N, C-alpha and C positions, 0 to 999 in steps of 0.2 A: 795190387801193391799200394800201400798207404804212404802218404807223404810225411807222416808224423809218427812218433812212437805209438805202437798199437799192440795190445795184448790179444793173442789168439788162443783159442781153446779147441782141442780135439775131443769132440763128444764121444767118439768111439772108445778112446782111451779112458775117458771119464767113466763110461759105463763098464768097461772092463775092470777098472780099479774098484768100483762099487761092488760089482759081482764077486770079485775075489774076496773082499772083506766080508760081505754078507754071507757067502758060503762058508768062510772060515768060522764066523760067529755061530752059524747053525751047527757046524761039525763039532764045535767046542761047547755047545749047549749054553751059550751066553747070549743075552739080549744085545742086539746091535742098536746103540743109541748114538749115531754119528754126530760129530761136532760140525756145525755149519759155518763156523767162523772163517774158514778158508775161502769158500766160494761166495757166501752171502748173496745168493741168487735164487729167485723163485724158479727160473727155468732149469737150473742145474739141480735144485732140490727135487724137482719132479722126477728125475731119474731114480732117486732113492725109493720113491713110492713103488716103482716097478719091481723092487726087490723086497717088498714087504715091510719097509721101515715105517713105524708109526710114532715112535718117540724120538725126539731130536735134542741136540745140545747146542746152545748159543753162548755168546760171551758178554752180552749186555742186554739191558732192558729194551733199548731201541731195536736190537736185532730180534728179540722175542716178539715185539709188536709187529715188526715187518713180516715174520713168518706166521704169526696168528692171522694176518690178513690174507694169507694163502692157505688157510684152513688147516694148519698144523695145530693140534689141540693137546699135545703132550710134550711140554718143553721144559728143559732144565737150563737155567742160566748158570754156567760154570764159572762163577766169579763170586767171591765173598760178598755177602749182603751189605748194602749201603743204607744205614739207618735214615739218612736224609731223604731217601727216595721211597718212604713207606707208602705214600699216596699212589705212586706209580706201580709198585708191586701189587697193591690192592686192586687197582683197575685191571691189570693184566691177569691176575689170579681169578677174577670174576669171569674171564673170557675163555680160560683154558685150564688144564691141569698143569699148574706152574710149580716148578721146584727151583731151589737155589741153594747156595752153600753158606754154611755158618762155621765160625771158629770159636766163639765165646758165648757164654750164657748171658752176659750183660747185653750184647747186641740182640739176642733173641728176645729178651724181656722188653727192650726199648722198641723194637720193631712191632712186637705184639700189641703194644698200646696204640699204634697208629694204623692198624688194619682191622678189617671186618671180614675179608674173604679168606677161604682156606688155602693154605700153601704148604707144599712139602719142603722139608729142609734136610739136605744132605750134610753130614758132618764132614768137613774137609780134613783129611789126615795127611800129614807130611811124612813121607817115607825116607827122611834124611836128605831130601832134595834142597830144602832151605828156602823155598819161595814163600809159601803160606800154608796154614793148616795146623792142626793139633798134632804134635809128635805121636806117631803110632804107638810108641812105647808107653805113653801116659794114659793108661786105661782108666785111672781114677778120674782124671779130668774129662775124658770122653764120656764116662758114665754120668758125671754131673751135668754135662751139656745135654746128653740124651734125656735125662730127667727133666731138665728145664723145657725142652721141646715138648715132651709129653704132658707137662703141666700147663702149657700155654693154652690160650683160648682159640688160636687161629691156625696153629701149625701141627703137622704130624711128621714123624721121622721117616725120611725117604731112604735112608741108608748111609753109606760112607762113600766119599768120592776121593780118588787118589790119582794124581798126575805125576808120573815118573819122568819129569823133564830132564833129569840128568843123563838119560840115554843120548841126548843130543851132544854130549861131550865126548862120546866115543867115536871111533872111526872104523868100526868093523861089525859085521853081523854077530860075530862071537862076543864082542864087547857089549852089544845091545842085549843079547841073550843073558849074559852074566848079570847085568844090572837089573833087567826085568825080572829074572827068576829070583834074585835076592829080594827085590821089592815085594813080589808076591808072597814069598815066605814070611816076610814081616807082617803081611796083612792077615795071615792065618790066625793070629791071636784075636783079631776082631771077629772072625767067623766062629771061633771057639767061645768067645765071651757073649756075642750077640748073634746067635745062629739064625734068627728070623729076619735080620736086616740085610738087604742086598749090598754088595760092594761093587761100585762102578770104577773101572780101571781103564786107563788107556791113553797112551801117547802113540803117535803114528809109528815111530821106530819099533816099540814093543809089539804093537798089534800086527805089524808087518812081518815080523820074524818068528813070533811064538806060535805054537800050535796047542798050547795048554795054558789056560788062564786061571786055574784053580788057585785060590778060593774065590775069585771074582765071579759075579753073576751077570755083569754088564760091561761092555766096552764102548768107549766114546772117542775114537781117533777122528782127526779132522783133515790134516794135511794130505793124507793118502789119496783123496779124491783127485788132486792134481799132481802131488809129489813135486820135487824141484831138485836143483843140483846139490843142495845141502843133504837131502835124503840119499842121493847117490853116493856122496862122500861118506856118509854115516854107514851105509850098507843096507838101507831099508828097501831100495828098489834099484832097477836098472834104468838107463837113460830112455829106453823104449816105453817106460811106464810114466814118464813125465807128460802131462796132458796140456800144459800151457807153455807158451814161448812168446817172447817179445820180438816184434819186427822194428828195427831201428835204421833210419837212413844213414848211409855213410856220407859224411860231410866233407872230410879232407883226409889226405894221407901225408905222413911225415917220413920221408925216405931215410933220413939220418938215424932214426931210432926204431924203424919197423913198427910204427904205431899208426892207427887210424882213429879219427875222431868220429864218433857217432852221436846222433841226437837221441839220447837216452841217458838220463842222469838219476840222481838220488830221488827226484820227485816222481820217477817212474819205477825204479827198481827197489828203492830203500837203500840203506847203506850196510845191510847185512853182508857178510863175506865168509869165505872159507879159504883155507890154505891150499895153494897149488904149489907143491914143492916148497920153496923158500919164500914165495910171494903170497899176497892176498888176492883173491879173485872175487869180483863183485857181480859176475855173471859168466856163463860158459857158452861161447859161440857154438852153434850147432854144426859148424864146419868139420870139427875134429874132436870127437868124444875123448875124454880122459887125457887131453893134451896138456902138457905142462909148459908149452911154449906159446899158446894162443889163449888169451883170457882177458876179461875186462879188468884192467889194472887199476883204474881209479874212476871215481864219479864226483862230479860237482853237481850243482843244482840241475842243470840241463845237459851238461857235457858228459860224455863217456869216452874214456881212452882205452882202446883195445891194443894190448901188446900182442904182436903176431910173430909167428915163425917166418923166416924169409920166404918160404914156399907159399904160405897163406897170404902174406903181404902182397906178393906179386900178383895174386889172383883177384884181390879185392879192388873194386873200382868205385870212385866217387859217383854218387847218384844211384847206386844200387842199394839193396836192403840186406842187412845182416840180421839173421835170426839168432836169438840169444835165450838160453834157458835162464830163468831167474834163480838166484840163490835161495830165496825164501818166497815161495809163491803166495803165501797168505798176505804178506805185506805188499807185494807187487800188485796183487788183485785189488787190495783195498785202495791203493794209490791210483790205479788205472780206471776203476769204477765202471767198466763195461768189458764184455768179451765179444770178440769177433770170431766167426767161424770161416773156414776156407770156402764154404759155399755161399758166403755173403750175408749170413744172418748176424744180428747183433743181439746178444743175450743180456738180460738185465742184471744189475748189481744194486744192492741196498743203497749205496751212496751214489748211484748213477746220476749223471748230469744230462 
C-alpha cells in the first residue's frame, strides 16, 4: 500500500489486450503498427515484440528518439510535420526508418530544404473529423501533395493516415461501428485512385469493435493497451480489460454529503471526464462497476472528491486506499510518469522521474 497517489499496471491484462489486437490484425490481413503514445514505456513496449510487432507509431520527435534507443527501427510520428524541427527529423531519420504526416505541399518543400536523410511521408486525410488533414474528398489536392512528395529530394510517399477520432463522441458499440464503417467507405476512393499506397487507419474504439478494415492496410490504435473508463462508456471494452488503476489515499470523510476526500487530483488524473447519469465523473472507483451513485465528482490540483452511495460511504475509512480507474489512461500515465506492479516492480516511462 502506497502513501501517495500511485499508478498500477496489470501486465497480464496488458498482454491479453495486445494479443487480442495482434490476432485481430492478423485475421484481417492488416499490418499492426500500434501507437505507443499511451504507455510511453520501454518495458511495456517489449510485450509487443512478443507478438511480432516491428513497426510502431509515436506522437512526437522526443518519443521517437526514446524508442529508437530501445532498438525500434521502423517508427511513424503520427503528428503533422513541424518545419521548425527539420534538423531533428534529419538526425532521427538517419537512425531508423522514420515516417511522419504532412498536410500541405508548402510544408513538404520547406522541410525538404532542411534535410539530407530519407524519410517517409504519410498524407494525413480528414474523414470529416475536423481535427487536421486534407479532406478525403479533395482528390485533386491530395494528388498535388503526392506529386510534391515524389518530386522531393529526401522524401517518399508512405501512404495515407486517417484517425477517426469522432468515434469518441458515441456511447455504444453500434455507434462506433456506424462511424468507423462510414469512415472506411470514404477511404475507398483513395484505394481506387492510388492502389499502390497503403492506408493506415485506427483509433482504439474502431479497432476494438470492427472485424473488417477494408480498404485499410494498416491499423495503429494506442489506448487499447490499457483501456480506461471512457472506453468502457464508449463501448470499446469491458471493465475487466482495463489494465491500469490509481491507488489514492482516503484523507477525510464528509458525513453530511456522503463524500470522501482522496489525495488524487488533476495533476494525477487530468481533468478528462465522462457523464455518469446527470453528473460528470473524473474517475470510476473500483468498488462498484457501472455505479451512478459512486464516482469522482470533482478534481482540484491535488484534491479529489468522491461522491458515494450511502452504502459505499459507510464502508470507506480514513487512512485506507481507494482504487480508481482513470477516465483517460493516456493522460494519467503521462502525468504519473511510472508504473507500479502488484509484485513490487516499477516500470519505466519516457518522462519518468
